[in-house]
KOLLO-912194 format. One line per 4 residues: number of its first residue (from 1); their letters; for each residue x, y, z of C-alpha. Coordinates in Angstrom, 1 decimal, padded with zeros to 4 digits, always signed. Layout:
REM residues N
NUM = A = X/Y/Z | ...
This chain:
REM residues 406
1 = MSTA = +293.8/+059.5/+189.9 | +297.0/+057.9/+189.3 | +298.6/+058.4/+186.1 | +301.8/+057.1/+186.2
5 = SKKQ = +302.0/+055.0/+182.9 | +300.4/+055.7/+179.7 | +297.9/+053.1/+179.7 | +296.1/+053.5/+183.2
9 = KICI = +293.3/+051.1/+184.1 | +289.8/+053.0/+182.8 | +286.5/+052.6/+184.6 | +283.3/+053.8/+182.5
13 = AGGG = +280.8/+054.9/+184.7 | +277.4/+054.4/+182.9 | +275.3/+052.8/+180.5 | +274.1/+055.6/+177.6
17 = NAAH = +275.5/+056.5/+174.0 | +278.9/+057.8/+175.1 | +279.3/+054.9/+177.7 | +278.8/+052.5/+174.3
21 = ALAA = +281.3/+054.6/+172.4 | +284.0/+054.4/+175.2 | +283.3/+050.9/+175.7 | +284.7/+050.2/+171.7
25 = FLPS = +286.9/+052.7/+171.6 | +289.6/+052.8/+174.7 | +289.8/+049.0/+174.8 | +290.7/+049.7/+171.0
29 = QGYE = +293.1/+051.5/+171.7 | +294.8/+049.8/+174.3 | +293.5/+050.6/+177.5 | +292.3/+048.0/+180.1
33 = TSLY = +288.6/+049.1/+180.3 | +285.7/+048.3/+182.8 | +282.1/+049.2/+183.0 | +280.1/+050.2/+185.9
37 = TPHK = +276.4/+050.4/+185.2 | +274.0/+050.2/+188.4 | +271.0/+051.5/+186.4 | +268.2/+048.5/+186.4
41 = DQAR = +269.1/+046.0/+184.4 | +271.8/+047.3/+182.4 | +274.9/+045.3/+183.3 | +272.8/+042.2/+182.5
45 = RITE = +271.6/+043.9/+179.1 | +275.3/+044.7/+177.9 | +277.1/+041.8/+179.0 | +274.2/+039.8/+176.8
49 = GVSS = +275.0/+042.0/+174.1 | +278.7/+041.8/+173.8 | +278.4/+038.0/+174.5 | +276.8/+037.1/+171.4
53 = QEGY = +279.8/+039.2/+169.3 | +282.9/+037.3/+170.8 | +282.5/+039.7/+174.1 | +283.0/+043.0/+171.7
57 = MIAD = +281.4/+046.0/+172.1 | +281.2/+047.8/+168.5 | +281.1/+051.4/+167.9 | +280.7/+052.5/+163.8
61 = FASH = +282.5/+055.9/+163.1 | +281.1/+057.4/+160.3 | +283.5/+057.9/+157.3 | +284.8/+061.5/+157.8
65 = NIPS = +286.3/+060.5/+161.1 | +289.8/+058.7/+162.3 | +289.3/+056.0/+162.6 | +286.5/+055.4/+160.8
69 = GQIR = +284.1/+052.7/+160.5 | +283.9/+049.4/+163.0 | +285.8/+049.9/+166.1 | +285.6/+047.0/+168.3
73 = GRLT = +286.9/+046.8/+171.8 | +286.7/+044.3/+174.7 | +286.0/+045.0/+178.3 | +287.6/+043.4/+180.9
77 = KISK = +284.7/+043.5/+183.2 | +280.7/+044.7/+182.9 | +279.3/+045.1/+186.5 | +276.4/+047.1/+188.4
81 = YASD = +278.2/+046.8/+191.6 | +280.8/+049.4/+192.2 | +283.2/+047.1/+194.3 | +283.6/+044.6/+191.4
85 = VIPQ = +285.4/+047.7/+189.1 | +286.3/+051.2/+190.9 | +288.8/+050.0/+193.4 | +291.2/+048.7/+189.9
89 = ADII = +291.1/+051.8/+188.1 | +293.3/+054.5/+187.9 | +290.7/+056.8/+185.9 | +286.7/+056.9/+186.1
93 = IIPL = +285.4/+058.5/+183.6 | +281.6/+059.3/+183.9 | +280.2/+060.5/+180.6 | +276.7/+060.9/+181.8
97 = PSFA = +274.2/+063.8/+181.6 | +274.6/+066.1/+184.8 | +271.1/+064.7/+186.2 | +272.6/+061.8/+187.1
101 = YRSM = +275.8/+062.7/+188.6 | +274.6/+062.4/+192.3 | +273.4/+059.0/+192.3 | +276.9/+058.1/+190.7
105 = LESI = +278.9/+059.9/+193.1 | +276.9/+058.4/+196.1 | +277.9/+054.8/+194.7 | +281.7/+055.3/+193.5
109 = IFCT = +284.7/+057.7/+194.5 | +284.1/+060.4/+191.6 | +284.8/+061.3/+188.1 | +284.6/+063.6/+184.9
113 = PGQG = +282.8/+065.7/+182.7 | +282.7/+069.2/+183.4 | +279.4/+071.1/+183.9 | +276.1/+071.0/+186.0
117 = GFDW = +278.3/+071.8/+189.5 | +280.1/+068.9/+189.4 | +282.7/+070.1/+191.6 | +280.0/+071.6/+194.2
121 = LAKE = +278.3/+068.2/+194.2 | +281.7/+065.7/+194.6 | +282.5/+068.5/+198.0 | +278.9/+068.0/+199.2
125 = IISD = +279.0/+063.9/+198.8 | +282.7/+063.0/+199.1 | +284.6/+063.5/+202.1 | +287.2/+066.8/+202.4
129 = ELLS = +290.5/+064.2/+203.0 | +289.6/+061.8/+200.2 | +288.5/+064.9/+197.9 | +292.0/+066.0/+198.4
133 = KITI = +293.4/+062.8/+197.3 | +292.0/+062.7/+194.3 | +291.6/+064.8/+190.5 | +288.3/+066.2/+189.4
137 = CGLM = +288.8/+067.0/+185.7 | +285.8/+068.8/+183.3 | +286.5/+067.6/+179.9 | +284.6/+069.5/+177.0
141 = PMPF = +282.9/+069.0/+174.6 | +282.0/+065.1/+174.9 | +284.3/+063.4/+173.0 | +281.0/+061.9/+170.7
145 = NCRI = +278.6/+062.9/+168.9 | +276.4/+059.5/+168.9 | +273.9/+057.3/+169.1 | +273.1/+054.0/+170.5
149 = ETFG = +272.1/+051.7/+167.5 | +271.2/+048.1/+169.6 | +272.3/+048.5/+172.9 | +275.0/+046.4/+174.5
153 = KLVK = +276.3/+045.8/+170.9 | +276.5/+048.5/+168.5 | +276.8/+052.5/+168.6 | +276.7/+054.7/+165.6
157 = VQQL = +279.6/+057.7/+166.1 | +278.9/+060.8/+163.9 | +281.7/+062.3/+165.4 | +285.1/+062.4/+167.2
161 = KRNY = +286.3/+065.4/+168.6 | +290.0/+066.3/+168.5 | +289.7/+069.9/+170.1 | +288.8/+070.3/+174.0
165 = SIGV = +289.0/+072.4/+177.0 | +289.5/+071.0/+180.1 | +289.3/+072.8/+183.5 | +290.3/+070.7/+186.6
169 = LHHS = +290.5/+070.5/+190.6 | +293.0/+070.2/+191.6 | +294.8/+073.0/+189.6 | +298.3/+071.1/+190.2
173 = SLAE = +297.4/+068.4/+187.9 | +296.1/+070.4/+184.9 | +299.2/+069.2/+182.6 | +299.0/+065.7/+183.6
177 = CKDL = +295.1/+065.5/+183.1 | +296.1/+067.5/+179.6 | +298.3/+064.8/+178.7 | +295.8/+062.1/+179.6
181 = VQNM = +293.0/+063.5/+177.4 | +295.5/+064.0/+174.5 | +296.6/+060.1/+174.8 | +293.1/+058.8/+175.4
185 = FHAS = +291.5/+060.5/+172.4 | +294.1/+061.5/+169.8 | +293.7/+065.0/+170.6 | +294.8/+067.7/+168.7
189 = TVEP = +294.7/+070.3/+171.0 | +293.7/+070.4/+174.8 | +293.5/+073.7/+176.6 | +292.3/+074.8/+179.6
193 = AGNG = +289.0/+076.4/+180.1 | +290.0/+079.8/+180.9 | +292.3/+079.3/+183.5 | +291.4/+075.7/+183.5
197 = TMLE = +289.1/+075.7/+186.7 | +285.8/+073.5/+187.7 | +284.1/+077.3/+187.7 | +285.1/+078.3/+184.3
201 = CNLF = +283.7/+074.5/+183.3 | +280.4/+075.7/+185.0 | +280.1/+078.4/+182.9 | +281.5/+077.3/+179.1
205 = PMNA = +278.9/+077.9/+176.4 | +277.9/+074.4/+175.5 | +274.5/+072.6/+175.3 | +272.6/+074.8/+177.9
209 = VIHP = +273.5/+077.5/+175.4 | +272.7/+075.7/+172.2 | +269.6/+073.1/+173.1 | +267.2/+075.5/+174.8
213 = ARLY = +267.7/+078.7/+172.7 | +266.6/+076.1/+169.8 | +263.8/+074.7/+171.4 | +262.4/+078.0/+172.6
217 = TLLK = +262.0/+079.4/+169.0 | +260.9/+076.2/+167.8 | +258.6/+075.5/+170.5 | +257.4/+078.8/+172.2
221 = DWKH = +253.9/+079.3/+170.4 | +253.3/+075.8/+171.2 | +249.8/+074.8/+173.6 | +248.7/+072.0/+174.9
225 = GDFL = +246.1/+070.0/+172.0 | +248.9/+071.5/+168.9 | +250.2/+068.8/+166.8 | +253.6/+069.4/+165.0
229 = YHNP = +253.3/+067.4/+161.5 | +257.3/+067.1/+160.8 | +259.8/+067.1/+163.5 | +262.6/+068.9/+161.9
233 = YFYE = +266.6/+068.2/+162.4 | +267.4/+069.5/+165.3 | +270.9/+071.3/+163.6 | +270.2/+070.8/+160.1
237 = DFTF = +267.2/+073.0/+160.1 | +268.4/+075.1/+162.6 | +267.2/+078.5/+162.0 | +268.4/+082.2/+162.2
241 = EAAE = +266.4/+083.1/+164.8 | +267.7/+080.2/+166.9 | +271.0/+081.2/+166.0 | +270.1/+085.0/+167.4
245 = MIDA = +268.7/+083.4/+170.5 | +271.9/+081.8/+171.0 | +273.7/+084.8/+170.7 | +271.5/+086.5/+173.1
249 = VNRD = +271.7/+083.3/+175.9 | +276.0/+083.5/+175.3 | +275.3/+087.8/+176.2 | +273.9/+086.8/+179.5
253 = LKSV = +276.4/+084.5/+180.1 | +279.5/+086.3/+179.4 | +278.1/+089.2/+181.3 | +277.8/+086.9/+184.6
257 = GRTL = +281.5/+085.6/+183.7 | +282.9/+089.1/+183.4 | +281.4/+090.2/+186.6 | +282.5/+087.6/+188.3
261 = QVAG = +286.2/+088.3/+187.1 | +285.9/+092.0/+188.1 | +284.9/+090.8/+191.8 | +288.1/+088.9/+192.0
265 = IPMG = +287.1/+085.5/+191.2 | +290.2/+083.6/+189.7 | +289.2/+082.7/+186.1 | +289.6/+083.7/+182.5
269 = TIPH = +287.3/+085.5/+180.1 | +284.2/+083.0/+179.1 | +284.2/+082.9/+175.3 | +281.0/+083.3/+172.9
273 = IFDW = +280.1/+080.1/+171.8 | +281.0/+080.6/+168.0 | +284.6/+081.2/+169.0 | +285.3/+078.2/+171.2
277 = LAVY = +282.8/+075.7/+170.1 | +282.6/+076.3/+165.8 | +286.1/+077.8/+165.7 | +288.2/+075.8/+168.4
281 = VYGE = +286.3/+072.7/+168.6 | +285.6/+072.6/+164.8 | +287.5/+074.3/+162.9 | +284.7/+076.5/+161.3
285 = PTDS = +286.3/+079.2/+159.3 | +286.1/+082.5/+161.3 | +283.9/+084.3/+159.2 | +281.1/+081.9/+159.0
289 = NIQQ = +278.5/+081.8/+161.8 | +276.7/+079.8/+164.7 | +273.8/+078.5/+162.1 | +276.3/+077.5/+159.2
293 = LFRS = +278.2/+075.5/+161.4 | +275.2/+073.4/+162.6 | +273.7/+073.7/+159.5 | +276.4/+072.2/+157.2
297 = NCAF = +279.3/+070.7/+159.9 | +279.1/+066.4/+159.1 | +279.4/+066.0/+163.0 | +275.6/+067.5/+163.2
301 = KNFR = +273.8/+065.5/+160.7 | +270.7/+063.2/+161.5 | +269.8/+064.7/+164.5 | +266.2/+065.1/+165.2
305 = CPLV = +264.6/+067.2/+167.8 | +262.7/+066.3/+171.0 | +259.2/+065.5/+169.6 | +257.2/+062.6/+170.4
309 = GDES = +254.9/+061.0/+168.0 | +254.7/+060.2/+163.9 | +253.9/+061.8/+160.4 | +250.4/+060.1/+160.6
313 = KGYV = +249.5/+061.5/+164.1 | +251.6/+064.4/+164.8 | +254.1/+065.4/+166.8 | +254.5/+066.9/+170.3
317 = PDFN = +257.5/+068.3/+172.7 | +259.1/+065.7/+175.2 | +259.4/+067.9/+178.0 | +261.4/+064.9/+179.6
321 = NRYF = +264.1/+064.8/+177.2 | +267.6/+065.7/+178.6 | +267.0/+068.9/+176.5 | +265.0/+070.4/+179.1
325 = TEDI = +265.7/+068.1/+182.5 | +269.1/+069.2/+182.1 | +269.7/+071.7/+179.8 | +267.2/+073.8/+181.9
329 = TLGL = +267.6/+072.7/+185.1 | +271.4/+071.8/+185.0 | +272.0/+074.1/+182.9 | +270.6/+077.4/+182.5
333 = CGYK = +269.3/+077.5/+186.0 | +273.0/+076.9/+187.0 | +273.9/+079.8/+185.3 | +271.2/+082.0/+186.5
337 = GLAE = +272.1/+080.8/+190.2 | +275.5/+082.4/+189.3 | +274.2/+085.7/+187.6 | +272.2/+086.2/+191.2
341 = IAGV = +275.2/+086.2/+193.0 | +277.2/+088.2/+190.8 | +274.6/+090.6/+190.9 | +273.9/+090.7/+186.7
345 = ETPT = +270.1/+090.5/+185.4 | +269.9/+087.8/+182.5 | +266.8/+088.7/+180.5 | +267.2/+086.1/+178.1
349 = FDRI = +268.0/+083.1/+180.8 | +264.7/+083.9/+182.5 | +262.8/+084.2/+179.3 | +263.4/+081.0/+178.4
353 = ISWA = +263.2/+079.3/+182.0 | +259.9/+081.2/+182.5 | +258.8/+079.4/+179.1 | +259.9/+076.0/+179.7
357 = QGYM = +259.3/+075.2/+183.7 | +255.4/+075.3/+183.3 | +255.7/+072.5/+180.8 | +258.0/+070.7/+182.9
361 = GKEF = +255.6/+070.8/+186.1 | +258.4/+073.0/+187.6 | +258.7/+075.9/+189.4 | +262.5/+077.3/+189.3
365 = LIGN = +261.9/+081.0/+189.0 | +259.4/+083.5/+190.4 | +259.2/+086.4/+188.6 | +262.7/+087.1/+187.9
369 = ALKG = +264.4/+085.4/+191.2 | +265.7/+081.7/+191.1 | +263.4/+081.0/+194.8 | +261.4/+078.8/+193.4
373 = KDID = +259.9/+075.3/+195.3 | +261.8/+073.4/+192.5 | +265.5/+074.9/+193.0 | +266.8/+071.9/+195.0
377 = ETSA = +266.6/+070.0/+192.1 | +268.9/+072.4/+189.9 | +272.6/+072.9/+190.0 | +272.4/+076.6/+191.2
381 = PQRF = +275.3/+077.3/+193.5 | +272.9/+078.1/+196.2 | +271.6/+074.9/+196.7 | +275.2/+073.7/+197.8
385 = GINT = +275.2/+076.5/+200.7 | +277.5/+079.1/+197.8 | +275.5/+082.3/+197.8 | +277.9/+085.1/+197.9
389 = IQDL = +280.9/+086.3/+196.0 | +282.9/+085.8/+199.0 | +281.3/+082.3/+199.3 | +283.0/+081.8/+195.2
393 = KHFY = +286.5/+083.1/+196.9 | +286.3/+080.7/+199.5 | +285.7/+077.7/+197.1 | +288.1/+078.8/+194.1
397 = GSTD = +290.3/+081.2/+196.1 | +290.6/+085.0/+194.6 | +292.8/+087.1/+192.8 | +293.1/+089.4/+195.8
401 = SEDQ = +294.0/+086.4/+198.3 | +296.2/+083.3/+197.9 | +293.6/+081.1/+200.4 | +291.8/+078.2/+199.0
405 = VI = +289.8/+075.2/+200.7 | +290.1/+073.1/+197.9
């Protein structure tokens, strides 16, 4: 990743909500920006969409943001072929759910954001020689809370964040990546996630703490044949029970991080989600709580739960939604894999994964052990050949050794 000048050439990889927002925002900030979207006919549809509005992608930012209102950006090129756009880019941004990382990495060189074992997957796919020459940066959280209004034309942005945490591979690029994030998103604060490693990105409390906890408490008594006659707001209707479940998930996660630290893995303390997301990212008062954040902060307005149906016939859960396929498979299962390496019991992880896997038609856990037939679909480190504390030290170095493979 070259960062010789302030306005690098950027390629966005993907065609979803955040890719639409970036496609408007980055060009509007003076970055020469292209779009690589190989999925189905997305490149054609986006090309046709922007062509109908003088070549611009439009992002409509809610009024509390700076900037606010409609932001227009013109992409230099849109293609489904990596060779058209990747070689010219200094920075590649992959604003995708974790399950899409593999297909994108197999098509292009690499890049961000940071959870779901991205660095393990990159090492598996990219040659060691190439991996030694590029920088991977995990950016947390995703810069935008947004939803596509009209595909290829307009995206609604509820929130542009200002405070970020990052992890990098290789650590020598940390300062450079901090500058990049500050320049691209006009960030107020960019700090390392703990010590700033990709392992800490994998362990930071984000969507895999929030989404499964909320859905478990909403749907734990649901069974096939049942209907919900109202689809609640995911955040504005956030319950006290869901907030307690988030706290329980976070306790499991902090226990994993603490044990890895003691074992000599070079990482900082994994924070509680309230301290990191609420206080640091969103500026919530320290005497508030996670339920209050979600119910009142304008960043979380108007997002419904992942249910399908309507008011007349009722709603049922969509177990193919990314809140399950990503946040269980590539979130909690990834946490669980690290917990098994650390030798830490995780009763809340186990309860939620066990509940969800049957509805998803998957087998991740057998009993409380991550040894189901579908483990190779997860982001558990074991699927990448990382099975022991020593394997983690070999990958990341250790506090009692200066040796590092990458």
